[in-house]
N, CA, C, O and the ligand as a Tripos MOL2 file, in Angstrom:
@<TRIPOS>MOLECULE
protein
  321   319    81     0     0
PROTEIN
NO_CHARGES

@<TRIPOS>ATOM
      1 N          89.9190   84.5470   99.9310 N.3       1 MET1
      2 CA         89.9390   85.9970  100.1080 C.3       1 MET1
      3 C          90.9750   86.5970   99.1780 C.2       1 MET1
      4 O          92.1370   86.1890   99.1730 O.2       1 MET1
      5 N          90.5480   87.5560   98.4020 N.am      2 LYS2
      6 CA         91.4630   88.2090   97.4790 C.3       2 LYS2
      7 C          92.1150   89.4070   98.1460 C.2       2 LYS2
      8 O          91.4350   90.2910   98.6660 O.2       2 LYS2
      9 N          93.4090   89.4240   98.1240 N.am      3 LEU3
     10 CA         94.1280   90.5750   98.6530 C.3       3 LEU3
     11 C          94.8970   91.2220   97.5170 C.2       3 LEU3
     12 O          96.1280   91.2200   97.4900 O.2       3 LEU3
     13 N          94.1550   91.7630   96.6000 N.am      4 THR4
     14 CA         94.7940   92.4290   95.4730 C.3       4 THR4
     15 C          94.6440   93.9380   95.6170 C.2       4 THR4
     16 O          93.9000   94.4340   96.4630 O.2       4 THR4
     17 N          95.3530   94.6300   94.7890 N.am      5 PHE5
     18 CA         95.3890   96.0840   94.8610 C.3       5 PHE5
     19 C          93.9890   96.6980   94.8110 C.2       5 PHE5
     20 O          93.7030   97.6860   95.4880 O.2       5 PHE5
     21 N          93.1380   96.1000   94.0050 N.am      6 GLU6
     22 CA         91.7980   96.6660   93.8540 C.3       6 GLU6
     23 C          90.9830   96.6010   95.1400 C.2       6 GLU6
     24 O          90.0020   97.3240   95.3120 O.2       6 GLU6
     25 N          91.4040   95.7340   96.0200 N.am      7 TYR7
     26 CA         90.6690   95.5590   97.2730 C.3       7 TYR7
     27 C          91.3600   96.2480   98.4470 C.2       7 TYR7
     28 O          91.0670   95.9650   99.6090 O.2       7 TYR7
     29 N          92.2700   97.1460   98.1300 N.am      8 THR8
     30 CA         92.9510   97.8520   99.2120 C.3       8 THR8
     31 C          92.5500   99.3120   99.2310 C.2       8 THR8
     32 O          92.1040   99.8730   98.2300 O.2       8 THR8
     33 N          92.7200   99.9030  100.3870 N.am      9 TRP9
     34 CA         92.4820  101.3330  100.4960 C.3       9 TRP9
     35 C          93.4980  101.9020  101.4800 C.2       9 TRP9
     36 O          93.6260  101.3850  102.5900 O.2       9 TRP9
     37 N          94.2250  102.9580  101.1000 N.am     10 PRO10
     38 CA         95.2780  103.4700  101.9790 C.3      10 PRO10
     39 C          94.7310  104.2920  103.1420 C.2      10 PRO10
     40 O          93.7110  104.9730  103.0320 O.2      10 PRO10
     41 N          95.4260  104.2050  104.2250 N.am     11 TYR11
     42 CA         95.0930  105.0710  105.3570 C.3      11 TYR11
     43 C          96.3760  105.6940  105.8820 C.2      11 TYR11
     44 O          97.4830  105.2720  105.5460 O.2      11 TYR11
     45 N          96.1940  106.7000  106.7060 N.am     12 GLU12
     46 CA         97.3550  107.3390  107.3300 C.3      12 GLU12
     47 C          97.1200  107.4470  108.8190 C.2      12 GLU12
     48 O          96.0090  107.6850  109.2930 O.2      12 GLU12
     49 N          98.2020  107.2650  109.5280 N.am     13 ARG13
     50 CA         98.1290  107.3710  110.9800 C.3      13 ARG13
     51 C          98.7960  108.6740  111.4040 C.2      13 ARG13
     52 O          99.9170  108.9760  110.9940 O.2      13 ARG13
     53 N          98.0960  109.4290  112.2220 N.am     14 MET14
     54 CA         98.7000  110.6160  112.8180 C.3      14 MET14
     55 C          98.5000  110.5300  114.3160 C.2      14 MET14
     56 O          97.3740  110.5810  114.8130 O.2      14 MET14
     57 N          99.5960  110.4000  115.0220 N.am     15 MET15
     58 CA         99.5200  110.1090  116.4480 C.3      15 MET15
     59 C          98.6660  108.8560  116.6270 C.2      15 MET15
     60 O          98.9980  107.8050  116.0780 O.2      15 MET15
     61 N          97.6000  108.9460  117.3660 N.am     16 ASN16
     62 CA         96.7500  107.7700  117.5630 C.3      16 ASN16
     63 C          95.5140  107.7960  116.6860 C.2      16 ASN16
     64 O          94.6240  106.9590  116.8360 O.2      16 ASN16
     65 N          95.4530  108.7440  115.7800 N.am     17 ASP17
     66 CA         94.2800  108.8630  114.9300 C.3      17 ASP17
     67 C          94.5310  108.2330  113.5660 C.2      17 ASP17
     68 O          95.6440  108.2560  113.0400 O.2      17 ASP17
     69 N          93.4620  107.6690  113.0140 N.am     18 ILE18
     70 CA         93.5360  107.0330  111.7040 C.3      18 ILE18
     71 C          92.7490  107.8820  110.7100 C.2      18 ILE18
     72 O          91.5620  108.1500  110.8930 O.2      18 ILE18
     73 N          93.4330  108.2890  109.6730 N.am     19 TYR19
     74 CA         92.8010  109.0980  108.6270 C.3      19 TYR19
     75 C          92.7240  108.3020  107.3320 C.2      19 TYR19
     76 O          93.6310  107.5380  107.0000 O.2      19 TYR19
     77 N          91.6350  108.4920  106.6130 N.am     20 ILE20
     78 CA         91.5390  107.9990  105.2400 C.3      20 ILE20
     79 C          91.8900  109.1740  104.3350 C.2      20 ILE20
     80 O          91.2600  110.2300  104.4000 O.2      20 ILE20
     81 N          92.9020  108.9800  103.4920 N.am     21 SER21
     82 CA         93.3780  110.1220  102.7170 C.3      21 SER21
     83 C          92.3600  110.5980  101.6860 C.2      21 SER21
     84 O          92.3140  111.7810  101.3490 O.2      21 SER21
     85 N          91.5410  109.6650  101.1860 N.am     22 GLU22
     86 CA         90.4200  110.1030  100.3430 C.3      22 GLU22
     87 C          89.2730  109.1370  100.5090 C.2      22 GLU22
     88 O          89.4450  107.9330  100.3180 O.2      22 GLU22
     89 N          88.1170  109.6370  100.8570 N.am     23 CYS23
     90 CA         86.9560  108.7710  101.0310 C.3      23 CYS23
     91 C          86.6100  108.1030   99.7010 C.2      23 CYS23
     92 O          86.4770  108.7920   98.6890 O.2      23 CYS23
     93 N          86.4610  106.7700   99.6810 N.am     24 PRO24
     94 CA         86.1470  106.0880   98.4140 C.3      24 PRO24
     95 C          84.7380  106.3830   97.9170 C.2      24 PRO24
     96 O          84.4220  106.0960   96.7620 O.2      24 PRO24
     97 N          83.9050  106.9390   98.7480 N.am     25 PHE25
     98 CA         82.5030  107.1600   98.3750 C.3      25 PHE25
     99 C          82.2390  108.6000   97.9430 C.2      25 PHE25
    100 O          81.6670  108.8390   96.8800 O.2      25 PHE25
    101 N          82.6610  109.5610   98.7750 N.am     26 CYS26
    102 CA         82.3390  110.9570   98.4510 C.3      26 CYS26
    103 C          83.5770  111.7760   98.1040 C.2      26 CYS26
    104 O          83.4790  112.9700   97.8190 O.2      26 CYS26
    105 N          84.7670  111.1170   98.1310 N.am     27 LYS27
    106 CA         86.0230  111.7390   97.7150 C.3      27 LYS27
    107 C          86.4990  112.8580   98.6380 C.2      27 LYS27
    108 O          87.3630  113.6470   98.2570 O.2      27 LYS27
    109 N          85.9610  112.9310   99.8100 N.am     28 LYS28
    110 CA         86.4400  113.9280  100.7640 C.3      28 LYS28
    111 C          87.8860  113.5960  101.1560 C.2      28 LYS28
    112 O          88.2530  112.4290  101.2960 O.2      28 LYS28
    113 N          88.6920  114.6410  101.3300 N.am     29 ASP29
    114 CA         90.0960  114.4480  101.6850 C.3      29 ASP29
    115 C          90.2860  114.3550  103.1890 C.2      29 ASP29
    116 O          89.5700  114.9800  103.9720 O.2      29 ASP29
    117 N          91.2830  113.5470  103.5710 N.am     30 ASN30
    118 CA         91.7160  113.4750  104.9670 C.3      30 ASN30
    119 C          90.5720  113.3650  105.9640 C.2      30 ASN30
    120 O          90.3420  114.2590  106.7780 O.2      30 ASN30
    121 N          89.8780  112.2710  105.8820 N.am     31 VAL31
    122 CA         88.7440  112.0480  106.7760 C.3      31 VAL31
    123 C          89.2390  111.3560  108.0460 C.2      31 VAL31
    124 O          89.8430  110.2850  107.9950 O.2      31 VAL31
    125 N          88.9720  111.9820  109.1650 N.am     32 LEU32
    126 CA         89.3150  111.3820  110.4520 C.3      32 LEU32
    127 C          88.2960  110.2850  110.7670 C.2      32 LEU32
    128 O          87.0930  110.5420  110.8220 O.2      32 LEU32
    129 N          88.7840  109.0720  110.9700 N.am     33 THR33
    130 CA         87.8770  107.9670  111.2520 C.3      33 THR33
    131 C          87.7410  107.7670  112.7560 C.2      33 THR33
    132 O          88.4510  108.3810  113.5540 O.2      33 THR33
    133 N          86.8260  106.9070  113.1130 N.am     34 SER34
    134 CA         86.6340  106.5910  114.5280 C.3      34 SER34
    135 C          87.5540  105.4570  114.9750 C.2      34 SER34
    136 O          87.5110  105.0290  116.1280 O.2      34 SER34
    137 N          88.3810  104.9770  114.0550 N.am     35 PHE35
    138 CA         89.2490  103.8530  114.4020 C.3      35 PHE35
    139 C          90.3060  104.2610  115.4300 C.2      35 PHE35
    140 O          90.9230  105.3210  115.3320 O.2      35 PHE35
    141 N          90.4880  103.4090  116.3890 N.am     36 LYS36
    142 CA         91.5240  103.6160  117.3860 C.3      36 LYS36
    143 C          92.4710  102.4260  117.3690 C.2      36 LYS36
    144 O          92.3060  101.4760  116.6040 O.2      36 LYS36
    145 N          93.4590  102.5130  118.2320 N.am     37 GLU37
    146 CA         94.4890  101.4830  118.2860 C.3      37 GLU37
    147 C          93.9000  100.0730  118.3960 C.2      37 GLU37
    148 O          94.3530   99.1470  117.7230 O.2      37 GLU37
    149 N          92.9060   99.9280  119.2340 N.am     38 GLU38
    150 CA         92.3450   98.5990  119.4540 C.3      38 GLU38
    151 C          91.7630   98.0160  118.1660 C.2      38 GLU38
    152 O          91.9740   96.8430  117.8570 O.2      38 GLU38
    153 N          91.0270   98.8450  117.4180 N.am     39 GLN39
    154 CA         90.4400   98.3470  116.1660 C.3      39 GLN39
    155 C          91.5010   98.0890  115.1120 C.2      39 GLN39
    156 O          91.3870   97.1510  114.3230 O.2      39 GLN39
    157 N          92.5340   98.9230  115.0990 N.am     40 MET40
    158 CA         93.6330   98.6740  114.1640 C.3      40 MET40
    159 C          94.3080   97.3390  114.4620 C.2      40 MET40
    160 O          94.6320   96.5770  113.5510 O.2      40 MET40
    161 N          94.5140   97.0710  115.7430 N.am     41 ASN41
    162 CA         95.1590   95.8150  116.1070 C.3      41 ASN41
    163 C          94.3000   94.6190  115.7190 C.2      41 ASN41
    164 O          94.8180   93.6060  115.2480 O.2      41 ASN41
    165 N          93.0000   94.7300  115.9140 N.am     42 LEU42
    166 CA         92.1000   93.6490  115.5120 C.3      42 LEU42
    167 C          92.1210   93.4630  113.9990 C.2      42 LEU42
    168 O          92.1750   92.3390  113.5000 O.2      42 LEU42
    169 N          92.0770   94.5790  113.2800 N.am     43 ALA43
    170 CA         92.1080   94.4930  111.8150 C.3      43 ALA43
    171 C          93.3900   93.8230  111.3350 C.2      43 ALA43
    172 O          93.3730   93.0280  110.3950 O.2      43 ALA43
    173 N          94.4980   94.1510  111.9870 N.am     44 LYS44
    174 CA         95.7780   93.5580  111.5910 C.3      44 LYS44
    175 C          95.8480   92.0710  111.9150 C.2      44 LYS44
    176 O          96.6590   91.3400  111.3450 O.2      44 LYS44
    177 N          94.9950   91.6300  112.8310 N.am     45 GLU45
    178 CA         94.9010   90.2020  113.1100 C.3      45 GLU45
    179 C          93.8390   89.5260  112.2530 C.2      45 GLU45
    180 O          93.4520   88.3840  112.4990 O.2      45 GLU45
    181 N          93.3740   90.2590  111.2390 N.am     46 ALA46
    182 CA         92.3800   89.7500  110.2940 C.3      46 ALA46
    183 C          91.0440   89.4640  110.9600 C.2      46 ALA46
    184 O          90.3260   88.5450  110.5650 O.2      46 ALA46
    185 N          90.7220   90.2490  111.9620 N.am     47 ILE47
    186 CA         89.3880   90.1880  112.5530 C.3      47 ILE47
    187 C          88.5680   91.3110  111.9320 C.2      47 ILE47
    188 O          88.9190   92.4870  112.0300 O.2      47 ILE47
    189 N          87.4850   90.9300  111.3000 N.am     48 LYS48
    190 CA         86.7220   91.8660  110.4770 C.3      48 LYS48
    191 C          86.2450   93.0800  111.2670 C.2      48 LYS48
    192 O          85.7030   92.9520  112.3650 O.2      48 LYS48
    193 N          86.4560   94.2450  110.6930 N.am     49 GLN49
    194 CA         86.0300   95.4950  111.3090 C.3      49 GLN49
    195 C          85.1700   96.2710  110.3170 C.2      49 GLN49
    196 O          85.4270   96.2670  109.1130 O.2      49 GLN49
    197 N          84.1580   96.9270  110.8390 N.am     50 ILE50
    198 CA         83.3220   97.7780  110.0050 C.3      50 ILE50
    199 C          83.6960   99.2320  110.2900 C.2      50 ILE50
    200 O          83.6820   99.6860  111.4340 O.2      50 ILE50
    201 N          84.0260   99.9330  109.2320 N.am     51 LEU51
    202 CA         84.3440  101.3540  109.3640 C.3      51 LEU51
    203 C          83.2630  102.1570  108.6600 C.2      51 LEU51
    204 O          83.0490  102.0200  107.4550 O.2      51 LEU51
    205 N          82.5890  102.9920  109.4300 N.am     52 ILE52
    206 CA         81.5990  103.8880  108.8400 C.3      52 ILE52
    207 C          82.2650  105.2400  108.6350 C.2      52 ILE52
    208 O          82.7490  105.8620  109.5800 O.2      52 ILE52
    209 N          82.2790  105.6780  107.3930 N.am     53 MET53
    210 CA         82.9090  106.9660  107.1140 C.3      53 MET53
    211 C          82.0600  108.0810  107.7270 C.2      53 MET53
    212 O          80.8550  108.1370  107.4820 O.2      53 MET53
    213 N          82.6630  108.9650  108.5160 N.am     54 PRO54
    214 CA         81.8820  110.0250  109.1580 C.3      54 PRO54
    215 C          81.3890  111.0760  108.1650 C.2      54 PRO54
    216 O          80.4290  111.7930  108.4470 O.2      54 PRO54
    217 N          82.0330  111.1700  107.0170 N.am     55 CYS55
    218 CA         81.6670  112.1990  106.0350 C.3      55 CYS55
    219 C          80.3490  111.8920  105.3410 C.2      55 CYS55
    220 O          79.5270  112.7870  105.1450 O.2      55 CYS55
    221 N          80.1400  110.6240  104.9660 N.am     56 CYS56
    222 CA         78.9720  110.3080  104.1460 C.3      56 CYS56
    223 C          78.2930  109.0200  104.5950 C.2      56 CYS56
    224 O          77.3520  108.5510  103.9550 O.2      56 CYS56
    225 N          78.7750  108.4490  105.7040 N.am     57 HIS57
    226 CA         78.2210  107.2120  106.2530 C.3      57 HIS57
    227 C          78.3700  106.0170  105.3210 C.2      57 HIS57
    228 O          77.6530  105.0260  105.4560 O.2      57 HIS57
    229 N          79.3000  106.1100  104.3780 N.am     58 GLY58
    230 CA         79.6320  104.9470  103.5710 C.3      58 GLY58
    231 C          80.2860  103.8910  104.4460 C.2      58 GLY58
    232 O          81.0340  104.2120  105.3690 O.2      58 GLY58
    233 N          80.0020  102.6420  104.1520 N.am     59 LYS59
    234 CA         80.5070  101.5650  104.9900 C.3      59 LYS59
    235 C          81.6480  100.8290  104.2960 C.2      59 LYS59
    236 O          81.5210  100.4100  103.1450 O.2      59 LYS59
    237 N          82.7530  100.6780  105.0020 N.am     60 ILE60
    238 CA         83.8800   99.8880  104.5070 C.3      60 ILE60
    239 C          84.0230   98.6780  105.4130 C.2      60 ILE60
    240 O          84.1700   98.8150  106.6270 O.2      60 ILE60
    241 N          83.9810   97.5040  104.8240 N.am     61 THR61
    242 CA         84.2330   96.2880  105.5870 C.3      61 THR61
    243 C          85.6980   95.9450  105.4510 C.2      61 THR61
    244 O          86.1850   95.6710  104.3550 O.2      61 THR61
    245 N          86.3930   95.9620  106.5620 N.am     62 ILE62
    246 CA         87.8400   95.7500  106.5550 C.3      62 ILE62
    247 C          88.1470   94.3350  107.0190 C.2      62 ILE62
    248 O          87.8140   93.9390  108.1360 O.2      62 ILE62
    249 N          88.7880   93.5880  106.1380 N.am     63 LEU63
    250 CA         89.0890   92.1910  106.4430 C.3      63 LEU63
    251 C          90.4710   92.0260  107.0490 C.2      63 LEU63
    252 O          90.7350   91.0740  107.7830 O.2      63 LEU63
    253 N          91.3520   92.9720  106.7300 N.am     64 ASN64
    254 CA         92.7290   92.8530  107.1780 C.3      64 ASN64
    255 C          93.3710   94.2280  107.0050 C.2      64 ASN64
    256 O          92.8120   95.1010  106.3410 O.2      64 ASN64
    257 N          94.5310   94.4140  107.5950 N.am     65 ALA65
    258 CA         95.2200   95.6830  107.4770 C.3      65 ALA65
    259 C          96.7190   95.4550  107.6200 C.2      65 ALA65
    260 O          97.1660   94.5460  108.3200 O.2      65 ALA65
    261 N          97.4760   96.2990  106.9430 N.am     66 ASP66
    262 CA         98.9040   96.3320  107.2340 C.3      66 ASP66
    263 C          99.2370   97.7620  107.6510 C.2      66 ASP66
    264 O          98.3430   98.5140  108.0410 O.2      66 ASP66
    265 N         100.4960   98.1410  107.5740 N.am     67 ASP67
    266 CA        100.8650   99.4610  108.0840 C.3      67 ASP67
    267 C         100.4360  100.6050  107.1770 C.2      67 ASP67
    268 O         100.5030  101.7690  107.5720 O.2      67 ASP67
    269 N         100.0030  100.2870  105.9780 N.am     68 ASP68
    270 CA         99.6230  101.3370  105.0340 C.3      68 ASP68
    271 C          98.2250  101.1910  104.4580 C.2      68 ASP68
    272 O          97.6000  102.1740  104.0600 O.2      68 ASP68
    273 N          97.7390   99.9530  104.4180 N.am     69 TYR69
    274 CA         96.5030   99.6950  103.6920 C.3      69 TYR69
    275 C          95.4930   98.9020  104.5100 C.2      69 TYR69
    276 O          95.8440   98.0600  105.3360 O.2      69 TYR69
    277 N          94.2390   99.2030  104.2480 N.am     70 PHE70
    278 CA         93.1530   98.3180  104.6420 C.3      70 PHE70
    279 C          92.8660   97.3790  103.4810 C.2      70 PHE70
    280 O          92.9490   97.7680  102.3160 O.2      70 PHE70
    281 N          92.5310   96.1470  103.8110 N.am     71 TYR71
    282 CA         92.0910   95.1820  102.8000 C.3      71 TYR71
    283 C          90.5970   94.9760  102.9790 C.2      71 TYR71
    284 O          90.1320   94.6090  104.0580 O.2      71 TYR71
    285 N          89.8580   95.2160  101.9180 N.am     72 THR72
    286 CA         88.4110   95.2680  102.0230 C.3      72 THR72
    287 C          87.7590   94.0990  101.2910 C.2      72 THR72
    288 O          88.4280   93.3650  100.5640 O.2      72 THR72
    289 N          86.4550   93.9300  101.4840 N.am     73 ASP73
    290 CA         85.7600   92.8130  100.8490 C.3      73 ASP73
    291 C          85.0700   93.2200   99.5580 C.2      73 ASP73
    292 O          84.3720   92.4130   98.9450 O.2      73 ASP73
    293 N          85.2600   94.4610   99.1440 N.am     74 GLU74
    294 CA         84.7060   94.8650   97.8600 C.3      74 GLU74
    295 C          85.6780   95.8070   97.1780 C.2      74 GLU74
    296 O          86.5120   96.4460   97.8200 O.2      74 GLU74
    297 N          85.5520   95.8750   95.8920 N.am     75 LYS75
    298 CA         86.4210   96.7750   95.1350 C.3      75 LYS75
    299 C          86.0190   98.2120   95.4060 C.2      75 LYS75
    300 O          84.9030   98.6230   95.0890 O.2      75 LYS75
    301 N          86.9230   98.9700   95.9900 N.am     76 LEU76
    302 CA         86.6390  100.3870   96.2260 C.3      76 LEU76
    303 C          87.1950  101.2400   95.1140 C.2      76 LEU76
    304 O          86.7670  102.3770   94.9170 O.2      76 LEU76
    305 N          88.1530  100.6900   94.3850 N.am     77 ARG77
    306 CA         88.7390  101.4500   93.2870 C.3      77 ARG77
    307 C          87.9010  101.2940   92.0230 C.2      77 ARG77
    308 O          87.2360  100.2810   91.8060 O.2      77 ARG77
    309 N          87.9590  102.3050   91.2250 N.am     78 GLY78
    310 CA         87.2470  102.2480   89.9630 C.3      78 GLY78
    311 C          85.7860  102.6370   90.0890 C.2      78 GLY78
    312 O          85.0510  102.6360   89.1020 O.2      78 GLY78
    313 N          85.3620  102.9720   91.3070 N.am     79 GLN79
    314 CA         84.0140  103.4880   91.4800 C.3      79 GLN79
    315 C          84.0710  104.9990   91.3900 C.2      79 GLN79
    316 O          85.1120  105.6010   91.6530 O.2      79 GLN79
    317 N          82.9870  105.6000   91.0290 N.am     80 SER80
    318 CA         82.9540  107.0540   91.0720 C.3      80 SER80
    319 C          81.5280  107.5280   91.1970 C.2      80 SER80
    320 O          81.2800  108.7330   91.2510 O.2      80 SER80
    321 ZN         82.6860  110.0780  102.4460 Zn       81 ZN81
@<TRIPOS>BOND
     1     1     2 1
     2     2     3 1
     3     3     4 2
     4     3     5 am
     5     5     6 1
     6     6     7 1
     7     7     8 2
     8     7     9 am
     9     9    10 1
    10    10    11 1
    11    11    12 2
    12    11    13 am
    13    13    14 1
    14    14    15 1
    15    15    16 2
    16    15    17 am
    17    17    18 1
    18    18    19 1
    19    19    20 2
    20    19    21 am
    21    21    22 1
    22    22    23 1
    23    23    24 2
    24    23    25 am
    25    25    26 1
    26    26    27 1
    27    27    28 2
    28    27    29 am
    29    29    30 1
    30    30    31 1
    31    31    32 2
    32    31    33 am
    33    33    34 1
    34    34    35 1
    35    35    36 2
    36    35    37 am
    37    37    38 1
    38    38    39 1
    39    39    40 2
    40    39    41 am
    41    41    42 1
    42    42    43 1
    43    43    44 2
    44    43    45 am
    45    45    46 1
    46    46    47 1
    47    47    48 2
    48    47    49 am
    49    49    50 1
    50    50    51 1
    51    51    52 2
    52    51    53 am
    53    53    54 1
    54    54    55 1
    55    55    56 2
    56    55    57 am
    57    57    58 1
    58    58    59 1
    59    59    60 2
    60    59    61 am
    61    61    62 1
    62    62    63 1
    63    63    64 2
    64    63    65 am
    65    65    66 1
    66    66    67 1
    67    67    68 2
    68    67    69 am
    69    69    70 1
    70    70    71 1
    71    71    72 2
    72    71    73 am
    73    73    74 1
    74    74    75 1
    75    75    76 2
    76    75    77 am
    77    77    78 1
    78    78    79 1
    79    79    80 2
    80    79    81 am
    81    81    82 1
    82    82    83 1
    83    83    84 2
    84    83    85 am
    85    85    86 1
    86    86    87 1
    87    87    88 2
    88    87    89 am
    89    89    90 1
    90    90    91 1
    91    91    92 2
    92    91    93 am
    93    93    94 1
    94    94    95 1
    95    95    96 2
    96    95    97 am
    97    97    98 1
    98    98    99 1
    99    99   100 2
   100    99   101 am
   101   101   102 1
   102   102   103 1
   103   103   104 2
   104   103   105 am
   105   105   106 1
   106   106   107 1
   107   107   108 2
   108   107   109 am
   109   109   110 1
   110   110   111 1
   111   111   112 2
   112   111   113 am
   113   113   114 1
   114   114   115 1
   115   115   116 2
   116   115   117 am
   117   117   118 1
   118   118   119 1
   119   119   120 2
   120   119   121 am
   121   121   122 1
   122   122   123 1
   123   123   124 2
   124   123   125 am
   125   125   126 1
   126   126   127 1
   127   127   128 2
   128   127   129 am
   129   129   130 1
   130   130   131 1
   131   131   132 2
   132   131   133 am
   133   133   134 1
   134   134   135 1
   135   135   136 2
   136   135   137 am
   137   137   138 1
   138   138   139 1
   139   139   140 2
   140   139   141 am
   141   141   142 1
   142   142   143 1
   143   143   144 2
   144   143   145 am
   145   145   146 1
   146   146   147 1
   147   147   148 2
   148   147   149 am
   149   149   150 1
   150   150   151 1
   151   151   152 2
   152   151   153 am
   153   153   154 1
   154   154   155 1
   155   155   156 2
   156   155   157 am
   157   157   158 1
   158   158   159 1
   159   159   160 2
   160   159   161 am
   161   161   162 1
   162   162   163 1
   163   163   164 2
   164   163   165 am
   165   165   166 1
   166   166   167 1
   167   167   168 2
   168   167   169 am
   169   169   170 1
   170   170   171 1
   171   171   172 2
   172   171   173 am
   173   173   174 1
   174   174   175 1
   175   175   176 2
   176   175   177 am
   177   177   178 1
   178   178   179 1
   179   179   180 2
   180   179   181 am
   181   181   182 1
   182   182   183 1
   183   183   184 2
   184   183   185 am
   185   185   186 1
   186   186   187 1
   187   187   188 2
   188   187   189 am
   189   189   190 1
   190   190   191 1
   191   191   192 2
   192   191   193 am
   193   193   194 1
   194   194   195 1
   195   195   196 2
   196   195   197 am
   197   197   198 1
   198   198   199 1
   199   199   200 2
   200   199   201 am
   201   201   202 1
   202   202   203 1
   203   203   204 2
   204   203   205 am
   205   205   206 1
   206   206   207 1
   207   207   208 2
   208   207   209 am
   209   209   210 1
   210   210   211 1
   211   211   212 2
   212   211   213 am
   213   213   214 1
   214   214   215 1
   215   215   216 2
   216   215   217 am
   217   217   218 1
   218   218   219 1
   219   219   220 2
   220   219   221 am
   221   221   222 1
   222   222   223 1
   223   223   224 2
   224   223   225 am
   225   225   226 1
   226   226   227 1
   227   227   228 2
   228   227   229 am
   229   229   230 1
   230   230   231 1
   231   231   232 2
   232   231   233 am
   233   233   234 1
   234   234   235 1
   235   235   236 2
   236   235   237 am
   237   237   238 1
   238   238   239 1
   239   239   240 2
   240   239   241 am
   241   241   242 1
   242   242   243 1
   243   243   244 2
   244   243   245 am
   245   245   246 1
   246   246   247 1
   247   247   248 2
   248   247   249 am
   249   249   250 1
   250   250   251 1
   251   251   252 2
   252   251   253 am
   253   253   254 1
   254   254   255 1
   255   255   256 2
   256   255   257 am
   257   257   258 1
   258   258   259 1
   259   259   260 2
   260   259   261 am
   261   261   262 1
   262   262   263 1
   263   263   264 2
   264   263   265 am
   265   265   266 1
   266   266   267 1
   267   267   268 2
   268   267   269 am
   269   269   270 1
   270   270   271 1
   271   271   272 2
   272   271   273 am
   273   273   274 1
   274   274   275 1
   275   275   276 2
   276   275   277 am
   277   277   278 1
   278   278   279 1
   279   279   280 2
   280   279   281 am
   281   281   282 1
   282   282   283 1
   283   283   284 2
   284   283   285 am
   285   285   286 1
   286   286   287 1
   287   287   288 2
   288   287   289 am
   289   289   290 1
   290   290   291 1
   291   291   292 2
   292   291   293 am
   293   293   294 1
   294   294   295 1
   295   295   296 2
   296   295   297 am
   297   297   298 1
   298   298   299 1
   299   299   300 2
   300   299   301 am
   301   301   302 1
   302   302   303 1
   303   303   304 2
   304   303   305 am
   305   305   306 1
   306   306   307 1
   307   307   308 2
   308   307   309 am
   309   309   310 1
   310   310   311 1
   311   311   312 2
   312   311   313 am
   313   313   314 1
   314   314   315 1
   315   315   316 2
   316   315   317 am
   317   317   318 1
   318   318   319 1
   319   319   320 2
@<TRIPOS>SUBSTRUCTURE
     1 MET1         2 RESIDUE 1 A MET
     2 LYS2         6 RESIDUE 1 A LYS
     3 LEU3        10 RESIDUE 1 A LEU
     4 THR4        14 RESIDUE 1 A THR
     5 PHE5        18 RESIDUE 1 A PHE
     6 GLU6        22 RESIDUE 1 A GLU
     7 TYR7        26 RESIDUE 1 A TYR
     8 THR8        30 RESIDUE 1 A THR
     9 TRP9        34 RESIDUE 1 A TRP
    10 PRO10       38 RESIDUE 1 A PRO
    11 TYR11       42 RESIDUE 1 A TYR
    12 GLU12       46 RESIDUE 1 A GLU
    13 ARG13       50 RESIDUE 1 A ARG
    14 MET14       54 RESIDUE 1 A MET
    15 MET15       58 RESIDUE 1 A MET
    16 ASN16       62 RESIDUE 1 A ASN
    17 ASP17       66 RESIDUE 1 A ASP
    18 ILE18       70 RESIDUE 1 A ILE
    19 TYR19       74 RESIDUE 1 A TYR
    20 ILE20       78 RESIDUE 1 A ILE
    21 SER21       82 RESIDUE 1 A SER
    22 GLU22       86 RESIDUE 1 A GLU
    23 CYS23       90 RESIDUE 1 A CYS
    24 PRO24       94 RESIDUE 1 A PRO
    25 PHE25       98 RESIDUE 1 A PHE
    26 CYS26      102 RESIDUE 1 A CYS
    27 LYS27      106 RESIDUE 1 A LYS
    28 LYS28      110 RESIDUE 1 A LYS
    29 ASP29      114 RESIDUE 1 A ASP
    30 ASN30      118 RESIDUE 1 A ASN
    31 VAL31      122 RESIDUE 1 A VAL
    32 LEU32      126 RESIDUE 1 A LEU
    33 THR33      130 RESIDUE 1 A THR
    34 SER34      134 RESIDUE 1 A SER
    35 PHE35      138 RESIDUE 1 A PHE
    36 LYS36      142 RESIDUE 1 A LYS
    37 GLU37      146 RESIDUE 1 A GLU
    38 GLU38      150 RESIDUE 1 A GLU
    39 GLN39      154 RESIDUE 1 A GLN
    40 MET40      158 RESIDUE 1 A MET
    41 ASN41      162 RESIDUE 1 A ASN
    42 LEU42      166 RESIDUE 1 A LEU
    43 ALA43      170 RESIDUE 1 A ALA
    44 LYS44      174 RESIDUE 1 A LYS
    45 GLU45      178 RESIDUE 1 A GLU
    46 ALA46      182 RESIDUE 1 A ALA
    47 ILE47      186 RESIDUE 1 A ILE
    48 LYS48      190 RESIDUE 1 A LYS
    49 GLN49      194 RESIDUE 1 A GLN
    50 ILE50      198 RESIDUE 1 A ILE
    51 LEU51      202 RESIDUE 1 A LEU
    52 ILE52      206 RESIDUE 1 A ILE
    53 MET53      210 RESIDUE 1 A MET
    54 PRO54      214 RESIDUE 1 A PRO
    55 CYS55      218 RESIDUE 1 A CYS
    56 CYS56      222 RESIDUE 1 A CYS
    57 HIS57      226 RESIDUE 1 A HIS
    58 GLY58      230 RESIDUE 1 A GLY
    59 LYS59      234 RESIDUE 1 A LYS
    60 ILE60      238 RESIDUE 1 A ILE
    61 THR61      242 RESIDUE 1 A THR
    62 ILE62      246 RESIDUE 1 A ILE
    63 LEU63      250 RESIDUE 1 A LEU
    64 ASN64      254 RESIDUE 1 A ASN
    65 ALA65      258 RESIDUE 1 A ALA
    66 ASP66      262 RESIDUE 1 A ASP
    67 ASP67      266 RESIDUE 1 A ASP
    68 ASP68      270 RESIDUE 1 A ASP
    69 TYR69      274 RESIDUE 1 A TYR
    70 PHE70      278 RESIDUE 1 A PHE
    71 TYR71      282 RESIDUE 1 A TYR
    72 THR72      286 RESIDUE 1 A THR
    73 ASP73      290 RESIDUE 1 A ASP
    74 GLU74      294 RESIDUE 1 A GLU
    75 LYS75      298 RESIDUE 1 A LYS
    76 LEU76      302 RESIDUE 1 A LEU
    77 ARG77      306 RESIDUE 1 A ARG
    78 GLY78      310 RESIDUE 1 A GLY
    79 GLN79      314 RESIDUE 1 A GLN
    80 SER80      318 RESIDUE 1 A SER
    81 ZN81       321 GROUP 0 **** ****
């Protein structure tokens, strides 16, 4: 599993909500995700989570997470 910068995507936590600062698919700003504490904890334990972006239904497969980034199974950067 590659955990390089190209396979990461930043998120932000506000209270108990998880926001994606920019959707990798449609570039929408500050997208509120359906992720809650339980899914974040699973992701941080490297249990695969699927995040469907509510803005455009783009799918992000999350393999791992830290306090700032999701680690994904595909390159999200460099796409447009
Ligand atoms: Zn989107």
